[in-house]
C-alpha positions in Angstrom: 14.4 8.3 8.7 14.4 11.4 10.3 11.0 13.4 9.3 12.9 15.4 6.9 14.1 12.7 5.0 10.3 10.9 4.9 6.5 11.3 4.2 3.5 9.7 6.6 1.3 7.1 4.6 -2.0 5.2 6.0 -2.3 2.1 4.4 -5.9 0.9 4.4 -5.7 -3.0 3.7 -8.4 -5.3 2.7 -9.0 -9.1 2.1 -5.3 -11.2 2.0 -3.0 -7.9 2.8 -5.2 -7.4 6.0 -4.9 -11.3 6.6 -1.3 -11.3 6.1 -0.7 -8.2 8.3 -3.3 -9.1 11.0 -4.7 -5.7 10.9 -6.5 -3.8 8.6 -5.0 -0.1 8.7 -0.3 0.4 9.0 1.3 4.0 9.3 4.3 3.7 7.8 7.5 6.4 7.1 8.8 6.3 3.2 10.9 8.8 1.4 9.8 11.5 -0.6 9.1 10.3 -4.4 8.4 7.3 -3.6 5.6 5.6 -6.3 2.8 3.0 -5.0 4.4 0.5 -6.4 7.2 1.0 -3.3 4.5 0.3 -0.9 3.2 -2.8 -2.5 7.2 -3.5 -3.1 7.6 -3.5 0.7 4.1 -5.0 1.7 6.0 -8.0 -0.9 9.2 -7.9 0.7 7.2 -7.9 4.5 4.9 -11.1 3.1 6.1 -13.4 0.4 3.2 -14.6 0.8 1.4 -12.0 -1.1 3.3 -12.5 -4.5 0.2 -13.9 -6.4 -1.6 -10.2 -6.0 0.8 -9.0 -7.2 -0.1 -8.1 -10.4 -3.2 -7.9 -9.6 -3.8 -5.6 -7.1 -5.8 -2.1 -7.6 -4.6 1.0 -5.9 -6.2 4.0 -4.4 -5.1 6.9 -3.0 -7.2 9.4 -1.2 -10.1 7.5 -2.6 -9.8 7.6 -5.7 -8.1 4.6 -7.9 -4.1 5.5 -9.2 -1.8 3.4 -11.2 1.2 2.4 -9.5 3.3 5.4 -10.5 1.7 8.0 -8.3 4.3 9.8 -6.1 3.0 9.6 -3.0 2.5 12.5 -0.3 2.4 13.3 2.5 -0.2 12.3 4.6 -2.0 10.6 1.8 -4.6 7.4 2.7 -3.2 5.0 0.3 -5.6 1.0 -0.6 -4.6 -1.7 -1.3 -7.6 -3.6 -3.4 -6.7 -7.1 -4.4 -8.9 -8.8 -6.4 -12.6 -10.5 -4.1 -14.9 -13.0 -4.7 -18.6 -13.1 -2.7 -21.5 -14.4 -3.0 
């Protein structure tokens, strides 16, 4: 993708996503009009072992919870939040 046909987003990773990527942050170029679901799809393609989390992950953009069909904009910070347990 060239700069004119892509946007840059930052993805913050937690729990299973962080373990899969071995980092807590990714910077990706995605096509304009991409949605949060597009990010999730790419994560599943990169790491099929994350499939159990697909339907249980919540999403945030710029510190607000959003639905999977929310459009991304250049510079957005996307958060993937799988369910976590603790004690």
